[in-house]
N, C-alpha and C positions, 0 to 999 in steps of 0.2 A: 530640462534634460533629466534632472533628478526624478521628477514625477513620472516621466516617460518610462524610466528604467523600472520604477516600482510597478507601473501597470504591466509592463512586459513581464516581469518576474511573476506577477499574480496569474497572468494568462498561462505561463509556462507551468506553474504549480498546479492550476486547475486542470490543464490538460493531462498532466501526469496522474491525477486523481481518476479522471475519467477513463484513461487508457489502461489502467491497472498497474502492475508492477514494472512492466517494460516502458521505457521511454523511447518513442519512435520518431523518426523524422519522416514526414509524409512528402510524397511527390505527386504531382498532378499532370494527367495527360488528357488532351482535348481531341476528340475525333469529330470533325464537322463533315457530314456526308456530302454537302454541296461542294466540297473541295477535293473530292477523290477522283474527278475526271470522268465520272459516269455519263454516258449518253442518255437521252430521254428514252424511258421504257426499257433500259438495259437490265437484264436478269443478272441478279448477284450470284445465285447458286451457291456453290461451296467455296467461293472465293472469300478470303478474309483480309482484314486490315490490321497491320501491326505498327505500333508506334512506341518506340523504346521497349519497355518490358510488358506492354499491354497489347493483347490481340482481341479484335472483335470479329464475330462470324455470325452467319445467319442459316436457318434451315427453312425450307419451302413449306407452305401450307397447302390449302386447297387450291391456291393459285400461286405460282412461282413468285418469290420475293424479288422485287424490282425497284429501280430508282426512277422517279418521274420528276421532271423540272417543275411541273405544277405542284407547288408546295415545297419544292427542293428537299424531297424526303424519300427514304426508302419505305415501301409499302409492305407491311407484314400482314398476311391473311390468316384466316382460321387454321389452327394447327401449326402455324409457323412460329419461329422464336428468334430472338437475338441473344447472344452470349458474349460477355467480356471476361477475359481471364488473364492471369499473369503467368510467365514462363518459369518463374523461380518460386518454388514453394515457401522460401523464407521471405517472400515479399507479398504478403497477403493484401487484397483489396479491402479498404475500410469504408469507402463511400463511392457511390455511382449516382450521377445526375443524368437521367434520360430526358431529352427535350423533344416533345411531340408537337405537331401542328394542332391548333385548336380544334375541337369537335372530333379529332381523330386520335385521342389519347386513351390509354388503358384505364380500366376501373377495376374494382374489386370483384365485379361480376363476370368480367371476361379475361382476366389475367391470372397467371399462375407464376409464383417466384420460387426458386429452389431453396431459400433460406434467408436468414437475416431479418431486418425490419424494413418495411417498405410503405410508403405512401404514394398513391396514385394520383395522376392528373397530368395536365400539359407538361408540368415539370414533375417528373416521377423520381422520388428520392429513395435510394437504398442505402442502409448503413449495417455494418457488421464486420466480420473478419473471415474471409474466404478467398481462395485462389480462383474461384469461378463463380460468376453470377449470371443466371439465365432468367429471361422473361419470356414466357410462352403465351400466345393468344389462344383462348379457347376456340374449339371448333365451331363453325357457323358462318353466317354471312358477315360482311363488313371487313374493315382492315384498320390498322394503325399507320400513322405516317411519322416515322422516327427521323429527326432532323440532325441531332447532335447528342454525343455522349461525353461526359467529363468523368474521368476515373481517377480516384485518389487511392494510392497504394503505399505501402511501407518500402521506402528505398534502403534505409539503414536501420538495423536493429541494434540498440544499445542494450547490453546485458543489463538485467535488473540490479539495482543497488543491493548491496549485502544487507541482510536483516540484522540491523544493529540498533542500539538505543539511541534516541535522540534527547539531547540536553539543551536547555535554554540558556543561552549566554555564557559568558565566561565563568560566572558564578557556578553554573551547572557543571562546567568542565572541571573546574577546580575542586568540586566535591567528589569527583571520580577517584577510584584507585589508580595509582600510577601504573601505566601499561595498558590502560583500557582504550579500545577503539570505540569512537562514538561519532554521531552526527551533531555538530554544533550548529544550533539554530539561533538566528538573530531576528527579532522583530524590529521595526522602525522605532518603536518606543525605547528600545535599549540604547539607541544612539551609538552604535558600534562605529568607532572612528579609527583609521590608520594613523598611528603616531609617527612611525618611521619605517622605512622599507628599503632593503637592498636585494641583491640576488639571492642571499641565503636566508635572511631573517626579516620577518615582518612583525612589528609590534602593534597590537591593537588594544584599545581601551573601550569598555562599554559601561552602561549604568545598570548592570543586572544584579548587583549586590542588594542587600537588604536596605530598604527605603532609598533605593536608587544610588546606592554607594558605587563609586567607580571601581572597576576591576580591570586588570591588565593581564595579557597573555602574549606569548611569542609564538607566531606561526612559522615553523621552520621548514623551508623548502617550498612554500607555496607558490612563490614566483617562478619556480622551475616547471610548474604545471599549469600556471594561469594563462588564459587566453591573452590577457593584457596584464602586464605587471602592475602590482599594487604600488601606491605611493602615498605620501603624507596627505592628510586632510580628507581622503576619501571617506564616504559613508557606505557601510555594508549592511545588507540584509539578506534573508534567505539562509541557505545552509551549506556547509562544507564538512567533509569527512576527514578524520584524522585520529591519531593515537596520542592520548594525554600522557606525558611523561613528566615526573617531578625529579629533576636533576639538581642536587645541591639546593633543594627548596626553590628551585627556579621552575616556574610553570611554562611548559613547552607543549605545543601541539604539533607533532610531527606528521609530515605527509606519509601516506601509505599508498599501496597500489590502486586503491579506490579513491584517492583524492583527486578532485578537479574543481574548477570554479564555475561549471556550467549552471548550477543552481544557486549561485551567489550573485545577487544584484549589487553591482559596484557603481556608485554615483559620485560625481564631483560635487562639492558643496555648493548650494544655491543660497540658502538663508543661514546656514550654519557658519559660525565663526571658525577661524583657523584653530587647529589643535594647539594647546598651550601646556607647558610644564606645570606640574604641581610643586609648589615651594614647600619643602619639608625640612625637618632637622635630621641630623645624623641618626638619632635614636629611633627614627621612624623608618629607616631605609629598608628594613627586613620586610615591611608591609607593602613595599612599592617595587618588588622585583618584577622586571619586564615592563616597568612604567617609565614614563617621561617626566623627569623631575628637575628642580633646581635647588641646590644646597649652597647657602651662603656663608661667608666667612670661614672657609676651610683652610687649615694650615697645611702646607706642603712639606713633606720630608722625603729626601731621597735616600734609599737604602739599597746600595749596590745598583743593580740595573732597574729597580722597581721605584715607581713614583707613588708615594702613599699620601693620603689626605685624611684628616680627622677634624673634628669640631674643636677648634682652638687646641687646648692641651689635653684632650681625651685620647691619649695614646692607645688605650685598650679598644677603642671603637674606630679603628682605621680601616680603610679599604683602598683598593688599587685605583689609580687614575690612569687609564690607558685606552687605546683605540684598537686593541687586539681583536675585539669582536666585530668592529665596524671598519674593515680594512680600507674602505673608500674615504674615510674621514681623516683629515690632517689637522693638527692643532699644536700649539706650544703647550707642553705639559706642565709648565711651571718650574720654578727653581727652588732650591732648598731654603726653607724659611719664609717663602712667600705666603700671602693670605690671598685666596681666590674664591670667587663665586663660580660654580660649575653647573652647566645645564646639559643633560644628556640621559642616556638609557641606563637603567640599572640591570646588571648581569651578575651571575654567579657561576663559578666552576669549582674544580677541586682546589684551586689556590685560594678561594675566598670571594668575597663581594668585589665587584668591579663597577666603576662609574665610567661609562664611555661617552665623552662629550660629543655632541652632534649639532650641526648648524641646521635648524629647522624653523621656518617662519620668522627669520630675522632675530632669532633668540641666540645671542653670542655664547659659544660654548664655554670660553674661559674669560673671566673678567678678573684683573688684578685689583686688589682692594688695599687702600691705605687709610688707616684709622687715626684721627687726631689724637686718640687717647692710647694708642698702641705703639710700641717700637717699630720703627720702619726698617725692613730688610730690602735692600735693593739688589737687583740682578747683577751678576758678574760682568755682564755686557749689555749693551742697548738691545731692546726688544722691538722690532719693527711691527707695525700693524697690530699693536696691542690695544685692547680696550681696558680702560682704568676707571675705577669707582673710588671717589673720595668721601670718606665718612665725616663730613663736617658741613655746617651751614654757612652760607655767604649771605649775610643780611643786606637788605635794601634800605634799612633804617639808619645805618651808620657805616663808616668806612671800616674795611676789614683788611688786616695784613694777610698776605698769602705767600706761600712758596711751595712749588709743586715740582714733581719730577717729570712732568710733560710740559710741552709748550702751550702757552695761553694765546689763543688767536684773537686779536682785537676784533670785536664785531660791534654789537650795539652797546655792550657794556664797556666802560672806560676803565683804563688801568693807568696807574701812575708810579713811576720809579723814583728812587732817592735822587734828588736833583742837587741840592746845595745845602751848606751850613753857613749862616751868617752871623757875626757877632752882634750882640745888642749894645747899642750906643750907650744906654743908661746903666748897664751892669756888665762888668767885665767877665763875670762868671756865667752870663746868660747867653744862649744862642737862639736863633730862629731857624727852624728846619723847613725846607721847601721840597715839595714833590712835584715832578713835572709829568704831564701827560705823555704816554707813549703812543707813537703812531704806528708801531709795528707789533709783532707778536712778542710776548714775554718769553724769553728763553727759559727752559727747565732749570731749576736751581736758582733763579734770580728772584730775590724778594721784591714784592711790590704791594700796592694797596689798590682796592677797588671798592666801589659802591654801586652795585648793579641796580638796574631799573626795577628788577623784581627779585625777591629772595630765591636763592638757589639752594636747594637742600640735597645734599649728597650728589654733587655733579658727577657725570659720567663723560669721559672722553673716549670716543669711538675710533678705532683703527688709527691710533696715534703712535708715536714712539716713546716707550718707557725707558728713560735715560738711566744709566747706571752710575752716573757721577753724583757726588754729594753737593749740597747747596754751596754757592759761593757768595761771600759777603761783598757788599758794595762800600768802598771806603772813601772818606773825604779827609783830606789833610792829615792823613796818617793818624788821626786822633778820633775820628767819628766813623762809625760804620752802621750799616743796616744789613742784618744777618737773617737768613732764613733757616728754618729747622723743619725736617720731616717728622721727627719724633718729639715727644714732650721733653722739655728742658727746664732745669732749675736755674732761674735768672739770679744774677748778682744784685744785691739790694742797693749797691753804691754805684754801679756803672751801667746796668741794663734797664731799659725802660720798655714797657709793653703799651700797646695802644688800647685805651679804655674809654670810659664815658666822656661824651662831649667831643669825641674825636681828639682827645688829648693823650700825650705820652705820660705814663706814670711810672715811678720807681716802685718796685714791690714794697709793701709796708712791713712785711715780715720776712725773715730768712726762710729758705725752703719753698719759696713761691715757685710753683711748677706751671709753666705755660704749656698748653696743648700744642701738638704738632701741626704741621702744614701752615705755619704762621711765620711772622718775622718780628724781630726786636731791634731796638736801637741801642747802640753802645756809645757811651760818651765818657770823657774823663771824670773821675770822682769829683763830686761837689758841683757839677755843672747844672745850671738851671735851664731847663727847656721851656721857654716862655710861650712860644706860639703854638697854636693848634695846627693841624694839618693845613697846608696851603697848595692844594692840587691844581695849580694854575699853569697853563703852558708858558714856556718862554716866548719871547717875541712880541709881548704887549707893547703897543705904542701909546703915545699920549693923546692921539687923536680919539675924540669921542663922537660917535655917530648917533644921529637922532632916530629914534624908533617912531615910525609913522603908522605902523599897523601891528598890533600885538599878535594877530593871527599868523604872521610870518614866522613867529618863533614858538608856535604851539607845541611842537615836538622836540624843542631844544632844551638842553640842560642849562640851567641858569646859575650863575655864581655871584657872590658878593665880591667887592674889591679885595677883601681879605682872603678870598678863596673858598669861602664856605659854600657848599652845595645848597641851593635854595629850593630846588624842585625842577619840574619840567613845565615849560611854558610860563608866560608872564601874568596870567590871570591870578588876582589876589595880591600882587606885589605893590608896594607903595612906589611913588615916584622916586627916582634916583638913578644912580649909575650902576650898571651891572656888567658882568663879563659873560659874553656869549661867543662860543666859537673862537676864543682867543682874541676877541675884540671888545673894546669898551662901547657901551651903548647907554643913551640917556633916555629914560622913560619919564614923560611928563604929561 
């Protein structure tokens, strides 16, 4: 479809060059003389034939002009003529095809034409521009036999385009003085693509800058004159007329009385990828006005009725987060103190720079961000349908403690919650800590541990609920607790333990130990020895030991030792012995 549109545009453009400054829509009329109801040898005389705006008439020569069934033609004798004309002087004839019977056709030696260009033969072709075309046979013996005439004439005259300068691509437009009317021309090589479009504003990006640099422009009002509304991802070539305006350093191409999309080839993508935002920093935003961008880690601040965002603590470089320019877009603007990623269109008006989030090609407009190394600011109430990104890595090489303000849905990755604390028989100051596999989702604010099948770097939760409540500790015997934290926290060196090397819990070795956020820690009475490593084994194990007859049955299962240590997926490479698989004991021999 895209190639077809390009060919169509090329033919249109070539036709305009051949026709001159006027762009005309041709109409074709066919007059077949065998279909006019003439009887054999009927004399035509001064009778004429009219079809739509075209009239055909004859004059007699040495013998009266007449229709004969032999040859199904009107015979024109020496001195006789045929004329086609249009009744409206504003609808000139541009082409006539006369069809004659073989051996009874005109030639340059016996025919006279009243103007234009003509080639003679059984198919005699006339071209030019006239309201009347006459073909007269020279005097003498013989005759022509005319069977059919096809006339092409101008039905609609489109006024010539205004004489204005043509500029190539958005780079050419942006080099103009503000207030200049111009014809914006795109070649296929410029890769002009529609980023976003609504009834009023259409944002386009091309590669017309130096060395193919991407450039952006807002076409204002083009959809109000377009034959078919523009929308995201379309490819543009050809040209469109408008007036370049620089408003608050915002590049805008406004529609004028001469704007239309008749000469603009608009194609759906075939091999092109979807248009995507360019990830930039706040310091670069001035260079991306009218463009589709993503800015990450922006801090939200509410000032009266305005929502402002800036790069972390750079208050001087703030801009507005709003959808005032894209009134068909709706999103949660964020809350005071939140950190967000924003994807949308850059705009500017008298109030300053604005970032308008848009949902295009599955790119989420607003993503809430929680950083393990930054203080967490929660919303005042739950946010439904939020997308949340967490800046921390969840390793597959060891167990990780986690505590998140969103629910963790149990899927392929297993999660374990604080299960029990048991006294060690050999040491009254020692305890054994057990974690048990959860079979449901982990609620927001609940601390847990997990060891995913594959390392998860900066996980993103799409269209979830961002909970406003603080983490809740899980307590055992009023003396032991497993607590989550969203923000970094200073652990007590005598009572708080963190999960460390070898999946063991450790006391901080020095005061002032700061554990990153989005994690959990264990709190015990001072002086308690935590002897055991993690033991993430489900409750409900029985003493029954089942025999493994085929290792392949367990090739996708997680395998644990009797002490609860995760050994890997599948039994290949393991020594004979007893293992725990899916909460049951199995003997491998």
